[in-house]
C-alpha positions in Angstrom: 21.6 -36.6 16.4 22.7 -33.2 14.0 22.9 -30.0 15.1 22.6 -27.1 12.8 24.9 -24.8 13.7 26.1 -21.5 13.7 22.6 -19.6 13.3 19.6 -20.6 15.5 16.8 -19.3 12.5 16.1 -21.8 10.3 14.3 -21.2 6.8 11.3 -23.3 6.3 12.4 -23.9 2.7 15.3 -25.5 4.4 14.1 -27.0 7.1 12.0 -30.0 4.6 15.2 -30.8 2.9 17.0 -31.0 6.4 14.9 -33.2 8.2 14.4 -35.2 4.7 17.8 -36.1 4.4 18.4 -36.3 8.2 15.7 -36.8 10.4 15.3 -34.8 13.6 18.1 -31.8 13.8 18.6 -30.1 16.8 18.8 -25.5 16.5 19.7 -23.8 19.5 17.8 -20.9 20.5 18.7 -18.1 22.4 15.1 -16.6 23.0 12.0 -19.0 23.0 10.3 -15.7 22.1 12.0 -15.2 19.1 11.1 -19.0 17.8 8.7 -18.4 14.4 5.5 -20.5 13.9 6.8 -23.0 11.5 9.3 -23.6 13.6 7.6 -24.2 16.4 5.2 -26.7 14.6 8.5 -28.7 13.4 9.6 -29.0 16.9 6.0 -30.1 18.0 6.1 -32.7 15.0 9.5 -33.7 16.6 11.4 -32.7 13.6 13.3 -30.0 15.1 15.1 -29.9 18.9 15.0 -27.0 20.1 17.8 -26.2 22.5 17.8 -23.4 24.8 21.3 -21.6 26.4 21.7 -23.0 30.2 22.4 -20.2 33.1 20.9 -18.0 30.9 18.0 -15.6 32.7 15.7 -15.7 29.3 13.8 -12.3 31.1 17.2 -10.3 31.3 18.1 -12.1 28.0 14.8 -10.1 26.6 14.5 -7.5 28.3 18.3 -6.4 26.9 17.1 -7.6 23.1 14.7 -5.1 23.5 16.5 -2.3 24.2 19.5 -3.0 21.6 16.6 -3.4 19.2 15.1 0.0 19.8 18.4 1.9 19.3 19.3 0.1 16.5 15.2 1.5 14.9 16.7 5.1 16.4 20.2 5.5 15.2 20.1 3.3 11.9 16.6 2.5 11.2 17.0 -1.1 10.4 16.8 -3.7 14.0 19.1 -6.4 12.1 22.1 -3.7 11.5 24.6 -5.4 13.9 27.1 -4.0 12.4 26.2 -0.5 13.4 24.9 -0.7 16.4 28.4 -2.8 17.8 31.0 -0.4 15.4 28.9 2.6 17.6 29.5 1.2 21.1 33.2 2.9 21.0 32.1 6.1 18.9 30.4 9.2 20.1 26.8 9.7 18.8 26.7 12.6 16.6 22.8 13.0 17.0 23.1 13.7 20.6 21.1 10.5 21.4 22.1 7.5 24.1 24.9 5.6 22.8 25.0 2.0 22.8 27.9 1.9 25.9 25.1 3.8 28.2 22.0 1.8 27.0 24.2 -1.5 27.8 24.7 0.2 30.9 21.2 1.1 31.9 20.8 -2.6 30.9 23.3 -3.9 33.7 22.1 -2.1 36.3 18.2 -3.1 35.9 19.1 -6.7 35.8 19.2 -8.2 39.3 22.6 -9.9 39.1 24.6 -7.5 37.0 27.5 -9.4 37.2 25.2 -12.2 35.4 24.4 -9.7 32.3 28.3 -9.3 31.8 28.8 -12.7 31.2 30.3 -14.1 28.2 27.7 -16.5 28.2 25.2 -13.7 28.1 26.6 -11.8 26.2 26.8 -14.2 23.6 23.2 -15.1 23.9 22.2 -11.5 23.0 24.6 -11.9 19.4 22.4 -14.9 19.0 19.2 -13.4 19.5 20.3 -10.1 17.6 21.7 -12.3 14.9 18.5 -14.9 14.3 16.4 -11.7 14.2 18.3 -10.2 11.6 18.2 -13.8 9.3 15.1 -13.8 9.8 14.3 -10.3 8.7 16.6 -11.6 5.4 14.4 -14.5 5.0 11.6 -12.5 4.8 12.8 -10.2 2.3 13.5 -12.5 -0.3 10.3 -14.5 0.2 9.2 -11.0 -1.0 11.3 -10.6 -4.1 10.3 -14.0 -4.9 6.3 -13.5 -4.5 7.6 -9.9 -6.9 9.0 -12.1 -9.5 6.1 -14.9 -9.5 3.9 -11.9 -10.5 5.7 -10.9 -12.9 5.7 -14.4 -14.6 1.9 -14.5 -14.2 1.5 -10.9 -15.8 3.8 -12.0 -18.7 1.6 -14.8 -19.5 -1.8 -12.7 -19.2 -0.1 -10.5 -21.9 0.8 -13.1 -24.3 4.5 -12.1 -23.3 7.2 -14.9 -23.9 8.5 -16.3 -20.1 11.9 -14.6 -18.5 14.7 -16.6 -17.2 14.7 -14.1 -14.6 12.7 -11.6 -13.2 13.6 -7.2 -13.1 15.3 -8.6 -10.2 18.0 -10.7 -11.4 20.3 -11.5 -8.9 19.0 -11.1 -5.7 16.7 -14.1 -6.5 19.2 -16.9 -6.8 20.2 -17.4 -3.5 21.9 -20.6 -4.1 24.1 -18.6 -6.9 25.2 -15.8 -5.3 28.1 -15.4 -2.8 26.2 -12.1 -1.5 23.2 -14.5 0.0 25.2 -16.7 2.0 23.9 -15.0 5.9 27.0 -16.9 7.4 29.1 -13.7 5.8 27.7 -11.2 7.8 29.7 -11.2 10.7 31.7 -15.3 10.2 33.3 -15.5 13.5 31.3 -13.6 15.7 28.8 -16.3 15.0 30.7 -19.2 15.0 32.0 -18.0 19.0 28.5 -17.4 19.5 27.1 -20.7 18.7 30.1 -22.0 20.5 29.7 -21.1 23.7 25.5 -21.1 24.2 26.0 -25.0 22.3 24.3 -28.2 23.7 27.1 -30.6 23.7 25.0 -33.6 23.3 25.7 -34.0 19.5 28.5 -34.5 17.7 27.4 -33.9 13.9 26.9 -30.1 12.9 25.7 -29.4 9.7 26.1 -25.7 8.4 24.8 -24.4 5.0 27.1 -21.7 5.0 29.7 -22.1 2.6 31.6 -18.8 4.4 31.0 -20.6 7.6 32.5 -23.5 6.6 35.4 -22.4 5.1 35.8 -20.7 8.4 35.2 -23.5 10.3 38.5 -25.6 7.6 40.9 -22.8 8.5 40.6 -23.0 12.1 40.8 -27.1 12.1 43.1 -27.9 9.4 43.4 -30.9 11.6 40.0 -32.3 10.1 39.9 -35.3 7.7 37.7 -35.0 4.4 35.8 -38.3 4.1 33.1 -37.4 1.8 31.8 -34.7 -1.5 28.8 -35.7 -3.5 25.6 -34.9 -4.6 22.6 -37.0 -3.4 19.0 -36.9 -4.0 16.6 -37.4 -0.6 14.0 -39.1 -2.3 16.0 -42.5 -2.1 15.3 -44.3 1.4 19.2 -45.0 1.3 19.9 -41.4 1.1 17.6 -40.3 3.8 17.3 -40.4 7.4 18.7 -44.2 7.4 21.5 -44.0 5.0 23.5 -41.4 6.6 22.2 -42.2 10.3 24.0 -45.3 9.7 27.3 -43.6 8.1 27.1 -40.9 11.2 27.4 -43.7 13.5 30.7 -45.5 11.6 32.6 -41.9 11.3 31.8 -40.7 14.7 33.6 -43.6 16.2 36.0 -45.2 13.7 40.2 -45.1 14.7 40.3 -43.8 10.7 37.7 -42.2 8.9 38.7 -42.3 5.6 38.5 -46.0 5.7 34.2 -45.8 6.1 32.7 -46.9 2.8 29.8 -44.0 1.5 29.0 -46.2 -1.5 26.1 -47.0 -0.5 24.8 -42.9 -1.1 26.1 -42.6 -4.2 23.3 -40.9 -7.2 22.5 -43.7 -9.5 22.5 -43.0 -13.6 19.5 -40.4 -14.9 18.6 -39.3 -10.9 18.7 -35.6 -10.4 20.6 -33.8 -7.8 18.7 -32.5 -4.8 21.8 -31.0 -2.8 25.7 -31.8 -2.3 27.3 -32.6 0.7 30.7 -32.8 1.9 32.0 -33.9 5.2 35.1 -33.9 7.0 35.6 -35.7 10.6 38.1 -34.5 13.7 39.6 -37.9 14.7 40.0 -37.5 18.7 38.5 -35.5 18.6 34.9 -34.9 21.0 32.5 -32.1 21.1 33.2 -30.8 24.1 36.7 -30.5 23.5 36.0 -28.9 19.8 33.9 -26.4 21.4 36.7 -26.0 23.9 39.0 -24.5 20.8 36.4 -22.0 19.6 36.1 -20.7 23.3 39.6 -20.3 23.9 39.4 -23.0 26.3 36.4 -21.5 28.6 33.8 -23.9 27.6 33.0 -26.0 30.8 29.6 -27.2 30.6 30.3 -31.0 30.2 27.4 -33.4 30.1 26.9 -36.5 32.2 27.4 -39.2 29.3 30.6 -37.2 28.1 32.5 -40.0 29.2 31.0 -41.9 26.1 30.3 -39.7 24.2 31.6 -40.2 20.4 35.5 -40.0 20.0 34.8 -37.9 16.7 32.6 -35.2 15.8 31.7 -34.9 12.1 31.1 -31.9 10.3 29.5 -30.6 7.3 28.4 -28.6 4.6 24.7 -28.8 3.2 24.6 -27.1 0.1 20.9 -27.2 -2.1 20.9 -26.8 -5.6 18.0 -24.2 -7.0 14.7 -26.1 -8.5 
């Protein structure tokens, strides 16, 4: 199965595209209480597999998450402003309020297992939960802006004005055309490292939709082998779950991934591309070994089937074209 990374929040607009191309996908979740309704519904239909981190106390994590978001509301008025929180950990609060460090101390002292709250795994889960809320809030804002643009178009028709190619909101409504819309640009390295600590080692095909995350992966994995860069139309059966499943199965076991054919997925004349997909392969690198690279060798959780897991790891960047 394919794993979506490094995000735990999957926008509804992307969910259908990803599952249409690849079939069911796995998405790591730091906190059950944060899973949005559309992701729960997809999980009930078997389209998503929600993976929760082993060894993380959900009750303690939820308490820490609520305390941190309360801190953000108090200090910045932006519960999704992760940078503000982590910066303030090293700074004195000029307004005389409790500092982030003091709140962290309170959280740890209130827990039954202080050492667990201080563990890198717990801290990674807390960061992921905060990032999840930030991403969800950002997606809601983009949806609201899209509604404004639609209203502008309807109003123009009512008053007899010609349709405008862009609304008054400009580039904010072109998420596929602006680098600023890439959520992965925000705390990229922290996202990847937190994901790696929490990831289930059961999947060996990793897909991201963030160019910033993709660039970081390639910089940190210079030994990865490029095997595919092309445009696809998911309406075609051979470019859907079955076609990609066969390709991924071959890439995961190939001694030389460059010899695996991708011709059956090529666009035919007249077909409109829905997505662009780039694939790289880490040859002779099992997924648990990859996770150890990102966690500085501290990844210890091995699944029972680790010895028989695929020999390679597949990495992919999926970019959806505006329609």
